[in-house]
N, C-alpha and C positions, 0 to 999 in steps of 0.2 A: 346618640340616636342609633337605632339598629337599621340595617338596610331593609328596604321594602321587599327585596327578593328573598323568598324562603331559602334557608340553608346557606346563604352567602354571608361571609364575615362582614361585620359592620365596618364602616369607614373609620380609620383610626382617629381617636380623640387626641390631637397633638399634645396638649399639656399633660394629660394622664399617661400617654405613651412615653413621653420624655421622662416623667417621674418614675415610671416602671423601669426604664432603661438605667436610670441613675441608681435605683435600688440594686439592680443586677450588677452594675459596675462596682459599687461599694462592697457588695458581699462576695462576688466571685473574683474580682480583680484587685481587692484591697485598695480601691481607688479613693481619692479624697473628693468628697462631694463639692467642696468649694472650688475645685479645679475643673471637675467634669461638668457640672451643671451649666456654668456660663458658656463653656465651649459648645455644649449641646444646643443651648438656646440660640447661639449665633449660627451654628450649622443648620438648624431647622428654620432659621429666620422667624422665630417667634417674637412678637412684640406686644406691647400694651397688656391687655387683660390676660391673654394667653401666656405671656412670659411670667406675669405675676402669679397666675394659678400654678404653673409648672414649678415655680420657685417655692411657693407655699407648700404644695403637696410633696415635692421632692425633699427639700430640707426638713420640713416638718415630720415626715414619715421616718426619715433616717434618724432624726433627733429623738423621736419617741419610740423607736423600734423595739427596744428591750421590754418596755412596759406594754406595748401593743401585743407583743408575743405572749406575755403572761395572760393578757385578757383573752386573746384568741385561743390559747391553750384550754381555757375553761369552756370553750364552745365547740371543740372538735372531739371526735370519738376515738382519737388515737394520739400518741405522742406527736408533738409538732415536728419533731426531728424526722418523722416518717412521711411528712408532707413534702412533695417535690418542691425544691426551692422556688421555681417560678410561680407556683401556686401560693407559696408563703408570701412572696412579694406582693401578689395581688391581694391577699388577705390583709396584710399590713396597710397597704394603700387604701383599701376599702374601709378598714377599721379607723384609720386616721380621719378620713372624711366624715365618718359617722360620729366620732367622739370629739374631734378637735377643730371642726370647721362648722360653718352654718349651712353647709350643703344639705338639702332635704334628704332624709333617709332613703326614700325611693330612688332618688337620683344617684346617691352614693352606691347603692347596691346595683342598680341597673347599669350604670356606667362601668362598674368593675366587672360585671358579667360580660358586657360588650367588649371590654378590654381583653378579657381572657380569650375570646374568640379572635380578636384582632392580632393577638400575640401567639396564636397557635396553641392555646390552652383551653380551647372550647369544651373539651370533654369534662373539665372541672366546673363548668357553669353551674350545674345543680348543687354541687358541693359548696361553691362560693356563696350562692344564694342562701342556702340553709344556714351556713355558719354566720354570715354577716347579719342575717335577721336575728340570730341569737345575740350577737354583739349589740345590735340596735335596741335590745330590750332594756338597756340602762345607759346612763351617760358616763362621762369620764369620772366625775366625782363618785358616782355610785360604784363603778367598777373598782376604782382604786381603794375606796373604803372597804369593799368586800375582800380584796386581795390582801389588805393590811390587817385583817382580823387575826388576832393571836400574835402579831408581830410587834416589834418595838416602835416607839414614836418616830425614830429615825427612818424605819422602813416605810412608815406611812408618808413621811415627807418625801422620801425617795420616789415612791410610786406616784404621788401627786405631781411631782416636778419632772418625771421621766428621767431619773438618774439611777445608776446602780447604787445599792445600799452602802457599799464601802466608800464611795465618793461622797455621798451625803454625810456619812459619819466623819470623814476627813474635814468637811466644811464645818460640821458641828464642833469638832475639836479645835479648829482654828478660831472659832467664835466663842470659845470658852463655854461650850455646852448650852448656849442660849438658843433654845429651839425656835423661838419666835423669829429671831434674826436669821437663824439657819434657813428657815422656810423662806424668808424674804430673799436671801442670797440665792437659794436654789431656784426659786421662781423667776428671779431676774436672769439667772443663767439659762433658763429655758426659753427666753425670748430671743427673737432675731435681733442682733445688735446693730447699732448705727455704724456706718463707716466713718472712720476718723482720718483726716488728712493732716500732713505736716507741711507747713510753709518753710522750706529750708532757709535758715538765716543767711542773709546776704544774697539770696537768689530771687526771692519774691516777698513782698510785704503781705502779712496775713490779710489785711483789708482787701488787697487785690484778689487773693484766693477766694475770699468770701464772695466778692462780687462776681467772679467767674463761675463758682460752683453753686451759688445759692445757699450755701451752708451757713452755720452760725459759729461764732467764736467759742472755742472750748473754754470751760470755766477755769482751768488751772494752768495749762501750758500756754505761754505767749505765742506759740507757733501752731496750735491745734485748731482745726476746723472740723466741726461735726456736721455730717450730711443727713438729711431726712430721706434722701433717695438719689437716684442717678448713678451712672456708671463712671467711676473715677477715671477709667481709661479714656473717656471721651473729652476730658479736660485738657486744654492745651498746656497748662502749667505742669500737669502730671506727665504728659507725653514728652515734654522738653526737659524733664527732670529738674524743674524749679520747685516742685512739690512732690510729695509721695503719699502713699497710704501707710499710716502708722498709728496704732492705738495711742490715745493720749496718755495712758498709763506707761507705755514704753517710753514715750518722750520724757515723761517726768523722771523716770529712773535714770535715763542718760543725763538729763539736766542735773540730777542730784549729785552725780559724781563730780561734775564741773563746779557746782556750787559749794561743795564741801570745803571748809577752810583748810588751808595748806600752809605749812611753815617752810620757808626756803624756796628753792627753785620750782618753776612750774613749766617745764620744757618738753617732757616726754609723756605721752599718753598711750595707753595700750588697750585695745579691745581684744581680749584673749580668745574668745570663741565667737567670731564676728559674723559668720554667715547667718542670714543672707545679706546683711550689711546696713539695715535701717538705722540701728543705733550707732554704727561707725559713721554713717553719713552725718548724723546730727552732731556727733563729737567733732568731726572734721570741719563742719560749717561753723561751729562755735569757736574752734581753734583759729579759724581764718578770720573771724569777724570780732573776736573778743578784744578786751583792752590789754593786749600783750605787746610789749616792746618788740618781741619776736614771737611769731606764732608757734605754739607747741607743735612738735612733730608727732603725728598720729600713726601708730603702727597697728595693723589688723592681722591677727593670726586666725587661721582657719584650717581645720584638719583635712577637709576634703577639697580637692582641686576644683571640682565643678561648683562648689559653694563659694570658693575663693573668687571664682570668676564672677559670681553674682555680686560679691562685695566690690569687686573692681568696677562693675557697671554702676552700682549704687553710689560710688564715691568718685566717679570720673571727673566731677567738677572741682575736686580738691586734690591736694597733694597728700596721698596716703601711702605708707609703706605696707605692702601686703606680703604676708609670709604664709606658706603652706606647711603645716606640721602639727605634731601632737603637742597640745598646750602643756601637758604634764612634763614634757622633757625640753621645753623651750629654754635655750640658754639665757642666763641673766646678763644683760649688757653692763659694762662698767658704770657704776653709779645707780643702776636700776631705773625703774619707771616711777614717775611722780604720781600718776593716777592710773589705776587699772580697773577696767570694767570686766567683770565676769558675768556674762549673761549665760548662765549654765544650761546645758541640755537638761530638760526636765520632762515630767509627764504631760505638761501643758494643761493641767486641770483648771488653770485659771482662764483658759480661752476656749472652753468647751462650746460656748455659744457660737463661736466662729468656726468650729470644726465639729459639725453635728455627729459624725460617726465616731469621734474619738472616745466619747464616754463609754461606748460599748466595746471598744477594742482594748482599752487599757485594762490591766490587771494589777492587783496589789503587789505581785512580784516585781512589776516594773518599777514601783517606787523604791523598793529595796536596792535593786540593781543600779538605778540612776543615782540614788543617794550615795552609794559607795563611790561612783564616778565623781559626783559633785564634791565629796570630801577631798579627793585627790586633786581636783581642779582648783579648789579654793586654797589648798596648801601651795600649789604652784603659783597662784596669783599673789599670795603673800610673799613668796620667795622672790618674785619678779619685782615687787614694789620696793622702793628704797626705804630705809628707816625714816619714819615721818611721813611716808607716802600713804595714799588712801586707796583702798580697794572697795569697790561697790559690788556686792554679791547680789545678783538679781535672778529671780526665777519667775516664770509665768505659772505659778502654782501656789495655792494656799496650804498645801498639805504640810503639817508640822514636820514630818520627816525630811522634807526638802527645804525647810525654812528655819524656824527657831531651833528645832532639835539638831539640825545639821550644824549650825553655828556652835552649839554646845559640844558636838562631837569633835569638831576641829579644835576648839579651845582645849578640850581634854586630851587631845592627841599629843600635843607638845613635841618635844624632841627636836633633833637637828633638822628634820624635814618640814617642820611647821614653825616659822618664826613667831615670836611673841607678838600679840596685837591687843589693842583695846577697842571696844565697841563704842562708836560715836552715836549720838542721838540723831537718827536719820530724819526725824520730823523737821528739824531746822532747815534741811535741804529741800523741803517741799512747801515753800511759802504759799500761803493762800489756800492750801488743801485742808479741808475740814475732816472731822471724824477719823483721826489717825490714832486714837487710843492713847495708851500710856507710854508707848515707845519701849525701848529705843529703836525698834524696827518699825518699818512702814509696811502695812498690808493694805493695798487698794482692793476695792470690791465693786462689782457691777451694780449692786443695789444701793451702795453709798455714793459712788463716784461716777458711775456710768462708764467705767473703764474695765479692761480685763483685770483679773485678780492677780496683779503684780505684787511681788514681794521685793523689798530692798533693805539690805543691811549695809551700813558704812563702817568699815574696819580700818583702823590706823595702825600701820606696822610700828612697833616700838623699836 
């Protein structure tokens, strides 16, 4: 609502003001929305409906920003790059309310104009009003259909689901060109995800965590709990590190390494790129509670010291050897490691729903650069494994260049730097998980499994 006194700026609308500040932080400071928004909500003491509205508008606008910009571009009389960034944030926020919420058009436009005044952008009020009224002339479906005229079917899917076209194409490639399933995957990726918890083995029983959190048992991991809402940091089990926040797909990939058949000793496990430590923690918990005459020794390697400290905190309840250094030059201990987890640095295209700004920051060149690093890391993982040992290659990406094609690249490289290996059928290490395809690799999906799009390959060194 506007102030009753003429010429005076309206009282700030806390949820919209917070969403606006989030857009500025993401664009101007390269901030991560999932870190900034909760901190702002706590700082401003927003609760209940105000906190929910700020979350919807903030995350939603960031997630859809690229497509919103295309729509707004059709409604302005100059290139969008010539619009001052603060005014562009207001346009995105207003367009999101018009096209992707049930907020009435007059309220979406009016509150955006009021927000312009409250944030020192009052001179743009008339411009905002005019542009947003043009945006309101059609709905999301109508605008995305208009923008897709003359484009490919993949572009149409990308616009509808608010993804860059190159990412939509990567999803389509990973799904063998099935456009119907690609659409389902992209639309699922455009939804706000559930929060998943892990009940650390030996620290808390899953039933206890369900009772405390009000969540439900994950359908696949025996340690997973899925939440309908609530702040995980408020749970005593999480505060006391008896449970943690971890996507069920990540849990399954760590479990797969442990469940892979092994011939010979099972005494040394390595998490090669371990930060921030979630998968290391589940490996350490399983090593400590499993049916072993002597618990396997878990080693965690991390390139960066500050991330190694996160691993240390995540695994404080267990005995874990932590090493800081470049995984590509890590020395091979006598006898090598029996099981090696390589959760490789990747584009994160499989977790875009959890990182709303990432889809618009990533570029195709990132895939090529990271894939080259992944090749080197996988070669190192194979060198560190003993003959007969198992390597789990895991990425949070469905992009073929980071998954199936990468395994082919490493197999073709050969030579002294890449020990010979054979590919195991990973599906056997994901018991009870359906819709895993023909194998031998496992690709999880939000629309199939309700998890991040995690990829897992199990390789046995010869």
